[in-house]
C-alpha positions as CSV (number, residue, x, y, z in Angstrom):
1,X,-63.9,68.1,-47.3
2,X,-62.1,64.9,-48.2
3,X,-58.8,66.7,-48.1
4,X,-59.4,67.8,-44.5
5,X,-60.4,64.3,-43.5
6,X,-57.2,62.8,-45.0
7,X,-55.1,65.5,-43.2
8,X,-56.8,64.7,-39.9
9,X,-56.1,61.0,-40.3
10,X,-52.5,61.7,-41.3
11,X,-51.9,63.8,-38.2
12,X,-53.4,61.1,-36.0
13,X,-51.1,58.5,-37.6
14,X,-48.1,60.8,-37.1
15,X,-49.0,61.3,-33.4
16,X,-49.3,57.6,-32.9
17,X,-46.0,57.0,-34.7
18,X,-44.2,59.5,-32.5
19,X,-45.8,58.1,-29.3
20,X,-44.7,54.6,-30.4
21,X,-41.1,55.9,-31.1
22,X,-41.0,57.5,-27.7
23,X,-42.1,54.3,-26.0
24,X,-39.5,52.4,-28.0
25,X,-36.8,54.7,-26.9
26,X,-37.9,54.5,-23.3
27,X,-38.0,50.7,-23.5
28,X,-34.5,50.7,-25.0
29,X,-33.2,53.0,-22.2
30,X,-34.8,50.7,-19.6
31,X,-33.3,47.6,-21.2
32,X,-29.9,49.3,-21.3
33,X,-30.2,50.3,-17.6
34,X,-31.2,46.7,-16.8
35,X,-28.2,45.4,-18.8
36,X,-25.9,47.8,-17.0
37,X,-27.4,46.7,-13.6
38,X,-27.0,43.0,-14.6
39,X,-23.4,43.6,-15.7
40,X,-22.6,45.5,-12.5
41,X,-24.2,42.6,-10.5
42,X,-22.2,40.1,-12.5
43,X,-18.9,42.0,-11.9
44,X,-19.7,42.3,-8.2
45,X,-20.3,38.6,-8.1
46,X,-17.0,37.9,-9.9
47,X,-15.2,40.3,-7.5
48,X,-16.7,38.6,-4.5
49,X,-15.9,35.2,-5.9
50,X,-12.3,36.3,-6.5
51,X,-12.1,37.7,-3.0
52,X,-13.6,34.4,-1.6
53,X,-11.0,32.4,-3.6
54,X,-8.2,34.6,-2.3
55,X,-9.5,34.3,1.2
56,X,-9.8,30.5,0.8
57,X,-6.3,30.3,-0.7
58,X,-4.9,32.4,2.2
59,X,-6.6,30.1,4.7
60,X,-5.3,27.1,2.8
61,X,-1.7,28.5,2.8
62,X,-2.0,29.3,6.5
63,X,-3.2,25.8,7.1
64,X,-0.4,24.4,5.1
65,X,2.3,26.6,6.8
66,X,1.1,25.6,10.2
67,X,1.2,21.9,9.2
68,X,4.7,21.6,7.8
69,X,5.1,18.2,9.3
70,X,1.7,17.2,8.2
71,X,0.5,16.2,11.7
72,X,-2.8,18.0,11.6
73,X,-5.5,15.3,11.7
74,X,-7.6,17.5,9.4
75,X,-4.9,17.1,6.7
76,X,-3.9,13.5,7.3
77,X,-6.9,11.2,7.1
78,X,-6.5,7.5,6.5
79,X,-3.5,5.2,6.2
80,X,0.2,6.1,6.2
81,X,3.2,4.0,5.2
82,X,5.8,3.5,7.9
83,X,8.2,1.2,6.1
84,X,9.5,3.6,3.4
85,X,9.6,7.4,3.5
86,X,7.8,7.3,0.1
87,X,4.1,7.4,0.3
88,X,1.2,8.9,2.2
89,X,-1.9,7.1,1.2
90,X,-5.3,8.6,1.5
91,X,-8.7,7.1,1.0
92,X,-10.5,9.4,-1.5
93,X,-13.5,7.2,-1.9
94,X,-14.7,6.7,1.7
95,X,-17.6,7.8,3.8
96,X,-17.8,4.3,5.2
97,X,-15.9,1.8,3.2
98,X,-17.2,1.0,-0.3
99,X,-20.1,3.4,0.0
100,X,-19.1,5.3,-3.2
101,X,-18.9,8.7,-1.4
102,X,-15.9,10.4,-3.0
103,X,-13.7,12.9,-1.2
104,X,-13.3,14.9,-4.3
105,X,-15.9,16.5,-6.5
106,X,-16.4,13.6,-8.9
107,X,-18.5,14.1,-12.0
108,X,-19.6,10.5,-11.7
109,X,-20.8,10.7,-8.1
110,X,-23.3,13.6,-8.3
111,X,-24.5,15.0,-4.9
112,X,-22.6,12.1,-3.2
113,X,-19.2,13.7,-2.8
114,X,-17.3,16.0,-0.4
115,X,-17.6,19.0,-2.7
116,X,-21.4,18.9,-3.2
117,X,-22.3,17.9,0.4
118,X,-20.7,17.7,3.8
119,X,-17.5,19.7,4.1
120,X,-18.0,21.2,0.5
121,X,-14.2,20.9,0.0
122,X,-12.0,18.9,-2.3
123,X,-10.2,17.0,0.4
124,X,-8.0,15.0,-2.0
125,X,-6.7,18.1,-3.6
126,X,-6.0,19.7,-0.2
127,X,-4.0,16.8,1.0
128,X,-2.2,16.3,-2.3
129,X,-1.2,20.0,-2.3
130,X,0.0,19.8,1.4
131,X,2.1,16.7,0.7
132,X,3.7,18.1,-2.4
133,X,4.3,21.6,-0.9
134,X,5.8,20.5,2.4
135,X,7.3,17.0,2.1
136,X,9.0,14.6,-0.3
137,X,6.3,12.0,0.2
138,X,4.6,10.6,-2.9
139,X,0.8,10.6,-3.1
140,X,-1.1,7.3,-2.9
141,X,-4.8,7.0,-3.4
142,X,-7.2,4.2,-2.3
143,X,-10.2,3.3,-4.5
144,X,-12.9,0.7,-3.9
145,X,-14.0,-1.0,-7.1
146,X,-17.5,-2.0,-6.0
147,X,-20.1,-0.2,-3.9
148,X,-22.3,-2.1,-1.4
149,X,-25.5,-0.3,-2.1
150,X,-25.3,0.9,-5.7
151,X,-28.3,-0.5,-7.6
152,X,-26.2,-0.7,-10.8
153,X,-23.7,-3.0,-9.2
154,X,-26.5,-5.1,-7.7
155,X,-28.2,-5.4,-11.1
156,X,-24.9,-6.6,-12.6
157,X,-24.4,-9.1,-9.7
158,X,-27.9,-10.5,-10.2
159,X,-27.0,-11.3,-13.8
160,X,-23.8,-13.1,-12.7
161,X,-21.7,-10.1,-13.9
162,X,-22.6,-10.9,-17.6
163,X,-23.4,-7.2,-17.9
164,X,-21.0,-4.5,-16.8
165,X,-23.1,-1.3,-16.5
166,X,-21.6,-0.3,-13.1
167,X,-17.9,-0.4,-13.9
168,X,-18.3,1.4,-17.3
169,X,-20.5,4.2,-15.9
170,X,-19.0,4.6,-12.3
171,X,-15.8,2.7,-11.4
172,X,-13.6,3.2,-14.4
173,X,-14.6,6.8,-15.1
174,X,-13.7,7.6,-11.5
175,X,-10.3,5.8,-11.7
176,X,-9.4,7.7,-14.9
177,X,-10.6,10.9,-13.2
178,X,-8.4,10.6,-10.1
179,X,-5.3,9.6,-12.1
180,X,-5.6,12.5,-14.5
181,X,-6.6,15.0,-11.9
182,X,-4.3,14.2,-8.9
183,X,-1.5,12.1,-10.5
184,X,-1.1,9.6,-7.6
185,X,2.1,7.5,-7.7
186,X,0.4,4.7,-5.8
187,X,-3.0,3.4,-6.6
188,X,-4.4,1.0,-4.0
189,X,-7.4,-0.9,-5.4
190,X,-9.8,-2.8,-3.2
191,X,-13.2,-4.4,-3.0
192,X,-13.9,-6.5,-6.1
193,X,-17.3,-7.7,-4.8
194,X,-16.5,-11.2,-6.0
195,X,-16.6,-10.0,-9.6
196,X,-13.8,-11.2,-12.0
197,X,-11.2,-8.8,-13.4
198,X,-12.8,-9.1,-16.8
199,X,-16.0,-7.5,-15.4
200,X,-13.9,-4.5,-14.1
201,X,-11.8,-4.3,-17.3
202,X,-8.8,-4.2,-15.0
203,X,-6.3,-5.2,-17.7
204,X,-7.6,-2.4,-20.0
205,X,-7.3,0.2,-17.3
206,X,-3.9,-1.0,-16.1
207,X,-2.6,-1.0,-19.7
208,X,-3.5,2.6,-19.9
209,X,-2.1,3.4,-16.5
210,X,1.3,1.9,-17.3
211,X,1.6,3.0,-20.9
212,X,-0.3,6.3,-21.4
213,X,-1.3,7.9,-18.1
214,X,0.5,11.0,-16.7
215,X,2.1,8.7,-14.0
216,X,3.1,5.8,-16.3
217,X,6.8,6.0,-15.4
218,X,6.4,6.1,-11.6
219,X,3.1,4.5,-10.6
220,X,2.9,1.5,-8.3
221,X,-0.3,-0.7,-7.9
222,X,-1.4,-3.5,-5.6
223,X,-3.1,-6.8,-6.5
224,X,-6.8,-6.2,-5.8
225,X,-8.2,-5.9,-9.3
226,X,-10.8,-8.6,-9.4
227,X,-11.7,-12.0,-8.0
228,X,-8.6,-14.3,-8.4
229,X,-6.0,-11.6,-8.9
230,X,-5.1,-11.1,-5.2
231,X,-1.7,-12.5,-4.4
232,X,-1.3,-13.5,-8.1
233,X,-1.1,-10.3,-10.1
234,X,0.0,-6.7,-9.2
235,X,3.0,-4.5,-8.6
236,X,3.1,-5.8,-5.1
237,X,1.0,-8.4,-3.2
238,X,-1.3,-7.6,-0.3
239,X,-2.8,-11.2,-0.2
240,X,-5.0,-10.7,2.9
241,X,-5.4,-8.0,5.5
242,X,-2.7,-8.2,8.2
243,X,-0.7,-10.5,5.9
244,X,2.5,-12.0,7.5
245,X,4.2,-14.7,5.5
246,X,6.9,-15.1,8.2
247,X,9.6,-15.7,5.5
248,X,11.1,-13.9,2.5
249,X,8.9,-13.8,-0.6
250,X,10.2,-13.4,-4.2
251,X,7.6,-10.8,-5.1
252,X,7.3,-7.4,-3.3
253,X,4.5,-7.5,-0.7
254,X,2.8,-5.4,1.9
255,X,1.1,-6.0,5.2
256,X,-1.9,-3.7,5.5
257,X,-3.2,-3.6,9.1
258,X,-5.2,-1.4,11.4
259,X,-4.3,-0.2,14.9
260,X,-7.8,-1.3,16.0
261,X,-7.9,-5.1,16.0
262,X,-11.6,-5.2,15.1
263,X,-12.1,-2.3,12.7
264,X,-10.6,-0.1,10.0
265,X,-12.9,2.8,11.0
266,X,-13.5,4.7,14.2
267,X,-15.4,2.9,17.0
268,X,-16.7,4.9,19.9
269,X,-17.4,1.8,22.0
270,X,-13.9,0.3,21.5
271,X,-12.1,-0.9,24.6
272,X,-8.5,-0.2,25.4
273,X,-7.7,-3.9,24.9
274,X,-9.0,-3.6,21.3
275,X,-6.0,-1.6,20.2
276,X,-2.6,-3.0,19.4
277,X,0.1,-2.1,21.9
278,X,3.3,-0.2,20.9
279,X,5.3,-3.5,21.4
280,X,2.9,-5.3,19.0
281,X,3.1,-2.6,16.4
282,X,6.9,-2.4,16.5
283,X,7.1,-6.2,16.3
284,X,4.8,-6.2,13.2
285,X,6.9,-3.5,11.6
286,X,10.2,-5.3,12.2
287,X,9.0,-8.7,11.1
288,X,7.5,-7.2,7.9
289,X,10.6,-5.3,6.9
290,X,12.9,-8.3,7.7
291,X,10.8,-10.4,5.3
292,X,11.1,-7.8,2.5
293,X,7.6,-6.2,2.9
294,X,6.1,-2.8,3.5
295,X,3.9,-1.9,6.4
296,X,0.7,0.1,5.9
297,X,-0.8,1.1,9.2
298,X,-4.4,2.4,9.3
299,X,-6.0,4.6,11.9
300,X,-9.8,5.2,11.9
301,X,-10.5,9.0,12.2
302,X,-13.8,10.4,13.6
303,X,-16.5,11.7,11.2
304,X,-14.9,15.1,11.3
305,X,-11.4,13.9,10.6
306,X,-9.9,13.9,14.1
307,X,-7.3,11.3,15.1
308,X,-8.1,10.0,18.6
309,X,-5.5,10.4,21.4
310,X,-4.7,6.7,21.6
311,X,-3.9,6.6,17.8
312,X,-1.9,9.7,18.1
313,X,0.0,8.3,21.1
314,X,0.9,5.1,19.2
315,X,2.0,7.0,16.1
316,X,4.2,9.3,18.2
317,X,5.7,6.4,20.0
318,X,6.5,4.7,16.6
319,X,8.0,8.0,15.5
320,X,10.2,8.1,18.6
321,X,11.3,4.6,18.0
322,X,12.1,5.3,14.3
323,X,14.1,8.3,15.3
324,X,16.6,6.0,16.9
325,X,16.2,2.9,14.8
326,X,15.1,4.3,11.5
327,X,18.3,3.4,9.6
328,X,17.5,-0.3,10.1
329,X,14.0,0.3,8.5
330,X,14.1,3.0,5.9
331,X,15.8,2.1,2.6
332,X,16.7,-1.2,4.1
333,X,16.4,-4.6,2.4
334,X,16.0,-8.2,3.6
335,X,19.2,-10.0,4.6
336,X,20.1,-13.6,3.7
337,X,18.5,-14.7,7.0
338,X,15.3,-13.2,8.3
339,X,15.3,-14.1,12.0
340,X,18.0,-15.6,14.2
341,X,18.2,-19.4,14.2
342,X,19.2,-19.6,17.9
343,X,17.9,-16.6,19.7
344,X,14.1,-16.0,19.4
345,X,12.8,-12.4,18.8
346,X,15.8,-11.3,16.8
347,X,15.1,-10.0,13.2
348,X,17.6,-9.0,10.6
349,X,17.7,-6.3,7.9
350,X,20.6,-4.9,5.8
351,X,21.4,-1.7,3.9
352,X,23.4,-0.9,0.8
353,X,26.5,0.1,2.7
354,X,27.0,-3.5,3.8
355,X,25.7,-3.0,7.3
356,X,23.7,-5.7,9.0
357,X,21.0,-4.8,11.6
358,X,19.9,-7.2,14.3
359,X,16.7,-5.9,16.0
360,X,15.9,-7.7,19.2
361,X,12.4,-7.3,20.6
362,X,13.2,-7.9,24.3
363,X,16.2,-6.9,26.4
364,X,18.0,-10.0,27.8
365,X,18.3,-10.4,31.6
366,X,21.7,-12.1,31.4
367,X,23.5,-9.0,30.0
368,X,24.4,-10.4,26.6
369,X,22.7,-11.5,23.3
370,X,23.8,-14.3,21.0
371,X,23.6,-13.8,17.2
372,X,24.2,-17.1,15.6
373,X,24.0,-16.2,11.9
374,X,26.4,-13.4,11.1
375,X,29.9,-14.4,10.0
376,X,32.3,-12.1,11.8
377,X,36.0,-11.1,11.7
378,X,37.9,-10.2,14.9
379,X,39.8,-7.4,13.0
380,X,37.0,-5.9,10.9
381,X,33.7,-6.4,12.7
382,X,32.2,-3.6,14.8
383,X,29.0,-3.7,16.8
384,X,27.1,-0.5,17.7
385,X,23.9,-0.2,19.7
386,X,21.9,2.4,17.8
387,X,21.3,5.5,19.9
388,X,24.2,4.5,22.2
389,X,27.8,3.5,21.3
390,X,30.1,0.6,20.3
391,X,29.8,-2.6,22.3
392,X,32.3,-5.4,23.0
393,X,31.7,-8.8,21.6
394,X,33.3,-12.2,21.3
395,X,33.1,-14.7,18.4
396,X,31.4,-18.1,18.7
397,X,32.0,-21.3,16.9
398,X,31.2,-22.3,14.1
399,X,29.6,-18.9,13.4
400,X,28.1,-16.0,15.2
401,X,28.9,-13.7,18.1
402,X,28.1,-13.0,21.7
403,X,27.4,-9.2,22.2
404,X,27.8,-7.8,25.7
405,X,25.0,-5.4,26.5
406,X,25.5,-2.4,28.8
407,X,23.7,-2.2,32.1
408,X,21.5,0.9,31.7
409,X,18.8,2.4,33.9
410,X,15.4,2.9,32.1
411,X,16.2,6.6,31.5
412,X,19.5,5.8,29.9
413,X,18.1,3.4,27.3
414,X,18.3,4.6,23.7
415,X,14.6,3.7,23.3
416,X,11.9,1.9,25.3
417,X,10.8,-1.0,23.2
418,X,13.0,-2.9,20.7
419,X,16.7,-2.3,20.2
420,X,19.0,-2.5,17.2
421,X,22.6,-3.6,16.8
422,X,24.4,-2.4,13.7
423,X,27.1,-4.8,12.5
424,X,29.8,-3.6,10.0
425,X,32.6,-5.8,8.7
426,X,30.4,-8.9,9.0
427,X,28.7,-11.2,6.5
């Protein structure tokens, strides 16, 4: 009897065991199916991502091809240099100035950057790629040290900048990030928030920039690295906005100005009279270059990156003027005299081929212009009106010359605003 009972129990156990094994196998198969499904899904996702990347790349390439001259306002956003054909500067840390919104996907500006929100694009990378692919311009980046509304900066300011939580957790990491990631050859620092350079650790960062960074051999910086550094320390001085010393400086300098007299951004309510005229812009350019400076001209784009027609018109007019007179501006240097001592509105530049350029801002009614400073030779000196031809002249005593200007109808003029005489064989 006991034997049959044990046999019965044994069979029950075996049945349960086999049932358990079946369930186990089923579960295993189910899990394998799930894994396969997941893998398939993952691969599909990867494929779609690759397709999307390819599509984006194609769109980007198409965009770049159609913008060989980089005139698309969606690509050019911010300030451009007009004095030298070297830099295009973009503002990668602007939503409105000093807001801390970065135009690249910064790790130190989470959910407050152009990759996480807004356009969801790395705008700095797009512009840098366009510049390097389709021009010989060098990349320049603007970065504001402080942020108006950042509580970390406010907390440091409340303690008279004896703590430096904000620069060590936000400003400096971002600066290292943009230099390593985009390799700009110009770094335009701004907005010290009345904090000294020691608070920003500017000397430490600049030591790294000039000695260890990937752009150490080519990088150029300005002078806005903390309270008291402006116009005292830097690769070149900016001193104040719209700076114009009116004379030659020993140190390299720059005039940074905006086309809008009242703002660096876009103003919907701006009046026509709020914008600088083309005559004023060319005068600023000529005066700046004559005194050995660079001109940085800012235009304020709309929220979606469009450059307004009035800005476009002015930029195109400057382009037209530079087409004719560019040799007196690009790769030029200051001459021994900046402006003529007798005739007002005449500014001088020179080039490495010993040519002197006299740029006069208004066309004289009497048919001639007197240049009192060049020393001329009757056998060697030649005078050419750029965009036209050689002109006759007569020497004056003790120095200088009187240049006879042609009588031209408005349509025959080489350009519409300021005119340039090239003097060779003169001193």
